[in-house]
NUDRENRO-481796 format. One record per atom (N, C-alpha, C): residue in three letters; x, y, z. Coordinates in steps of 0.05 Angstrom, whole numbers, plus 5000, padded with zeros to 4 digits. Layout:
BEGIN
ALAXYZ
...
END
This chain:
BEGIN
MET456545015327
MET457044875302
MET456545075278
GLY454245225280
GLY453545425260
GLY455745635256
VAL456945725278
VAL459045935277
VAL461545815263
LEU462245565270
LEU464545445258
LEU464045405229
GLN461645325221
GLN461145285192
GLN461345545177
SER460245765189
SER460246025175
SER462946145173
THR464846065189
THR467546165189
THR469545975178
GLY468445755164
GLY470245565151
GLY471845405172
GLY470845365196
GLY472145215215
GLY474345385230
HIS474445645225
HIS476345815237
HIS474846055251
PRO473846025274
PRO472346235287
PRO473846505289
GLU476546495289
GLU478146745290
GLU477846905264
TYR476946785244
TYR476546935219
TYR474547145221
ALA472547115239
ALA470447325242
ALA471747585252
GLY473547565271
GLY474947805281
GLY476647925260
LEU478047755244
LEU479747855222
LEU478147995200
ALA475647875196
ALA473947995176
ALA473148285182
GLU472548315210
GLU471748595219
GLU474048775216
LYS476448685222
LYS478648865224
LYS479648935195
SER479448735176
SER480748785150
SER478748855128
GLY476148795133
GLY474148845111
GLY473848625091
PHE475648415092
PHE475348185075
PHE473048005086
SER471847865068
SER469847665078
SER471347425089
VAL469847265103
VAL471047025114
VAL472046825092
GLU470646825070
GLU471546655048
GLU474146765035
GLN474347025033
GLN476747145021
GLN479147095041
ILE478547115068
ILE480747075086
ILE481746785084
GLY479946595080
GLY480746315076
GLY482746295053
VAL481946415030
VAL483746405007
VAL486446525012
LEU486446765025
LEU488946905030
LEU490646745052
HIS489246605069
HIS490846445089
HIS492446225075
LYS491146105054
LYS492545895039
LYS494846025024
ARG494646265014
ARG496846395000
ARG499046445020
PHE498346535044
PHE500246595065
PHE501846345072
GLN500446125076
GLN501645875083
GLN503645785060
HIS502745815035
HIS504445745013
HIS506945905012
LEU506746175016
LEU509046365016
LEU510946305039
SER509746255062
SER511446215087
SER512445925091
HIS511645755072
HIS512445475075
HIS511245355102
ASN508645435106
ASN507145335129
ASN508345435156
GLU509845645157
GLU510745755181
GLU508845975190
GLU509146075215
GLU507346265227
GLU508046555217
PHE510446595206
PHE511446855198
PHE512146865169
LEU511847105158
LEU512847175130
LEU515247355133
ARG517347305118
ARG519747475117
ARG520047585089
ARG521747785087
ARG522047915059
ARG522747715037
GLU524547525044
GLU525347335024
GLU523147165013
ASN520947145029
ASN518646975021
ASN517147114997
PHE517647364994
PHE516347514972
PHE517747484945
ASN520147364947
ASN521747354922
ASN520547174900
GLY518846984909
GLY517746804889
GLY515146874876
ILE514247134880
ILE511847214867
ILE512447354840
PRO511647214818
PRO512447314791
PRO511447594785
ASP508847654792
ASP507847934787
ASP509348134802
LEU510348074825
LEU511848274840
LEU514648304832
ALA515948094822
ALA518648104812
ALA519048314790
CYS517148354773
CYS517448544750
CYS516248814756
ASN515348854780
ASN514049114787
ASN516249314793
PRO516249544779
PRO518349744783
PRO518549864811
ILE516449844827
ILE516649944854
ILE516349714875
ARG517349474866
ARG517349244883
ARG518249284910
GLU520449434912
GLU521849484940
GLU519949634958
GLN518449824948
GLN516649984964
GLN514249804973
ILE513249644954
ILE510949464960
ILE511749264982
VAL514049144979
VAL514848944999
VAL515449085027
ASP516649315026
ASP517149465051
ASP514549525066
ALA512349585049
ALA509849645062
ALA508749435079
PHE509249185073
PHE508348965087
PHE509748945115
PHE511949075117
PHE513649045142
PHE513749315157
ASP512149505149
ASP512149775160
ASP509949775183
ARG510949825208
ARG509049835230
ARG506850035226
ARG507250245211
ARG505350455207
ARG502850345192
ASN503150115180
ASN500950015163
ASN499249795176
PHE499849755202
PHE498349525216
PHE496049615233
HIS495249875229
HIS492949985244
HIS493549975273
GLN496150025281
GLN497050025308
GLN498850265311
ASN499350325335
ASN501450545340
ASN504150425337
GLY505950575325
GLY508550485321
GLY509750565295
ALA512350565292
ALA513750625269
ALA516150445265
GLY517350455241
GLY519650285236
GLY518850025223
GLN520849875214
GLN520549625200
GLN520849385218
VAL519449185213
VAL519648935228
VAL520948725209
ASP522048515220
ASP523248305204
ASP521448095194
GLU519148055208
GLU517347855200
GLU514547935209
ILE512547835194
ILE509647905201
ILE508147645203
ARG506047655219
ARG504047445221
ARG501847485200
PHE500047295200
PHE497947305180
PHE496047535184
GLU495547605209
GLU493847835214
GLU494948095203
GLU497448135206
GLU498848385195
GLU498948385165
PHE499448145155
PHE499448115125
PHE496548185114
LEU494548095127
LEU491748135119
LEU491148445120
VAL491848565142
VAL491348855145
VAL492549015124
VAL495148955118
VAL496549105097
VAL495049065070
LEU494348805063
LEU492948755037
LEU490348895037
SER488948955059
SER486349085059
SER486449355048
HIS488849475048
HIS488849745036
HIS488549745007
PHE488749504994
PHE488349504965
PHE485449424957
GLN483649404976
GLN480849354970
GLN479449614962
PRO477649614944
PRO476049844938
PRO474049874962
PRO473250114969
PRO471350154990
PRO468750024985
ALA467449935005
ALA464849805002
ALA462750024993
SER460949934977
SER458950114965
SER456950224985
HIS456550075006
HIS454450155025
HIS455350345047
LEU457850435047
LEU458950615068
LEU457550875068
ARG457150985093
ARG456251265095
ARG458451445087
GLU457851695082
GLU459751885072
GLU462151925090
GLU461651925117
GLU463851965135
GLU465551715137
GLN464251475134
GLN465751225133
GLN467551205108
HIS466351285085
HIS467951295060
HIS470351475063
ASP469851715074
ASP472051905077
ASP474251785094
LYS473551645117
LYS475451515134
LYS477151315119
VAL475751145104
VAL477150925089
VAL478951065067
ARG478051275054
ARG479751405034
ARG482251515048
LYS481851635070
LYS484251755083
LYS486151545092
GLU485051315101
GLU487051095110
GLU488550985085
LYS487250965062
LYS488550875039
LYS490751065029
LEU489951325030
LEU491951525021
LEU494351545041
ARG493751495066
ARG495951495086
ARG497751255080
PHE496751035073
PHE498250805064
PHE500050865040
LEU498950985020
LEU500551074997
LEU502651275005
PHE502051455022
PHE503951655032
PHE506351525046
ASN505651335065
ASN507651185079
ASN509451045060
MET508450935038
MET509950765021
MET512150955007
HIS511751205005
HIS513551374992
HIS515251545012
ASP514251565037
ASP515751695059
ASP517451485072
THR519551415059
THR521051175067
THR522751225093
ASP523351465099
ASP524951525123
ASP523151605147
ASN520451595144
ASN518551635164
ASN518851905178
ASP519452115163
ASP519652385174
ASP517252555170
GLY515052435159
GLY512652585155
GLY512552755130
LYS514652715112
LYS514652855087
LYS515752675065
ILE514752705041
ILE515952585018
ILE517852785006
ASN520352745010
ASN522352945000
ASN523252884973
LEU524753064961
LEU525653034934
LEU527052764927
ALA528852694945
ALA530352434941
ALA528452204940
GLU526452184957
GLU524551964958
GLU522851974933
TYR521852204926
TYR520252244903
TYR521752174877
ARG524152264876
ARG525852214853
ARG526351924850
HIS526751774873
HIS527351494872
HIS525051344858
VAL522551414867
VAL520151264856
VAL519851334826
VAL520151594818
VAL519851664791
VAL521951534773
GLU524451544784
GLU526551424767
GLU526051124764
GLU525050984784
GLU524550694782
GLU522350654762
LEU520250804764
LEU518050764745
LEU518750824717
LEU520551034712
LEU520951114684
LEU523350974673
SER525450954688
SER527950824677
SER527650524674
ASN526050394691
ASN525650104690
ASN523750044665
SER522350234655
SER520750174631
SER522450154607
GLY524850244608
GLY526650214585
GLY526350454566
ALA524550624571
ALA524050844552
ALA525851084557
LEU526851114580
LEU528351354588
LEU530951284602
GLU532951454598
GLU535451424612
GLU535051534640
LYS536751444659
LYS536351514686
LYS536651824691
GLU538451944677
GLU538752244680
GLU536252384671
THR534952284650
THR532452404639
THR530152374660
ALA530152134672
ALA528052074692
ALA528452254716
LYS531052294723
LYS531752474746
LYS530752764741
SER531152864716
SER530253134710
SER527253154711
ILE525852944702
ILE522952944702
ILE521952954732
ALA523252794749
ALA522452784777
ALA522953054791
ASP525153184785
ASP525653454797
ASP523653654788
ALA522953644761
ALA520953834751
ALA518253784763
ALA517653534766
ALA514953464777
ALA514853554806
MET517053524821
MET516953614850
MET516653914851
LEU517654074833
LEU517354354834
LEU514454434828
GLU513254274810
GLU510354324805
GLU508654254829
VAL509354034842
VAL507853964866
VAL508254184887
ALA510554294890
ALA511154514909
ALA509454744904
SER509154824878
SER507555054871
SER504555014877
ILE503554764874
ILE500954694880
ILE500454684910
SER502354574925
SER502054534953
SER502254794970
VAL504254954963
VAL504755194980
VAL504455454965
GLY503655444939
GLY503455684925
GLY506055794914
HIS506056044909
HIS508456184898
HIS511056144916
MET513156074903
MET515656024917
MET517756214906
GLU519456354923
GLU521656514912
GLU523756334903
PRO525656424886
PRO527756264875
PRO529556154896
ASP529956284917
ASP531856194938
ASP530456024959
GLU527855974956
GLU526455814976
GLU526955524971
PHE527055364993
PHE527455084992
PHE524854935000
TYR523954744983
TYR521654594988
TYR522354355003
GLU521454335028
GLU522354105044
GLU521053835036
GLY518753855025
GLY517453615015
GLY514453615019
ILE513253395010
ILE510253365011
ILE509453255038
THR507853425053
THR506753325077
THR504253165071
PHE503053025091
PHE500652875085
PHE498353045078
GLU498353295091
GLU496253485084
GLU496453575055
HIS498953625045
HIS499453695018
HIS498553465000
PHE499153215008
PHE498652974993
PHE495452944989
LEU493953005011
LEU491052995008
LEU490053204989
LYS491253444990
LYS490353654973
LYS490953594944
LEU493253474938
LEU494053404911
LEU492253214898
LEU491253024915
LEU489352804905
LEU486352844911
GLU485753084920
GLU482853114929
GLU480953084906
ARG481653134881
ARG479853094859
ARG480152834844
ILE481952664855
ILE482452404841
ILE481252184857
GLU479552014845
GLU478251794858
GLU480351564857
ILE482151554876
ILE484351364873
ILE483951114889
GLU482151124909
GLU482050894927
GLU480950644914
SER479050674894
SER478050434881
SER479950324860
ARG482050474853
ARG483950394833
ARG486250244846
MET486450254872
MET488650104885
MET488149814886
SER489849664870
SER489549374871
SER492349244870
ILE492449004877
ILE495048864876
ILE494548584869
HIS495948474848
HIS495648194841
HIS497748044858
PHE496547864873
PHE498147704893
PHE497847414888
MET500047284881
MET499946994875
MET497746934854
ASN497647104835
ASN495747084812
ASN492947134822
VAL492547264844
VAL489947324856
VAL489747624859
ASP487647744849
ASP487248034852
ASP485648074877
ALA486648224895
ALA485348274923
ALA482648394918
THR482048514896
THR479348634891
THR477448424880
THR478348184873
THR476447984861
THR476447724876
LEU477647734899
LEU477847474914
LEU475247334920
CYS473247494922
CYS470547384928
CYS469547194907
HIS470747204883
HIS469847024861
HIS471446774861
LEU473246734880
LEU474946494881
LEU473846294901
HIS474346044895
HIS473445834914
HIS475745654921
END
């Protein structure tokens, strides 16, 4: 009886809490969001995300939605996209947007940071070849800049190209004029972000709920 009370009548929430890092209370709130989105079905599909206002106006909406259906983000072996996800997979993907717990030991914090950065890397490595190439990087930059209305697409493209060249010089050092930069590897990605505390800044507003503040909801 005590176990059922502590898990809100859902003993399976305890296992999900351990896997995702969300509290049992947070999982209960997110399960209600999942049911609302899926119309009380067991699976979520891409079209179910169309009704989220905050997501509709996000310039990288496509990458965010794809991340929920990317096998690489389920903490399992596998690659490629799936057509539908269960609540557990939905929860695991959302967990990447949580700030790391303050009580973690240094090695645990490093592991969590690396998992979050791997998630960000996967979001941009859309063809799953282990590199963020110019076309992928350009697409993201163009979407972010041109959708803001401040820049024309050609200007955004030029900025993306210049930024990629700068990334190449940081990642691999001096490059000859005839050298071709294949793209950002995950090791390069870690190097580029090593001085930036990005993991606590990752958040997503979902159904008017911020995954970083769910514990305050009832």
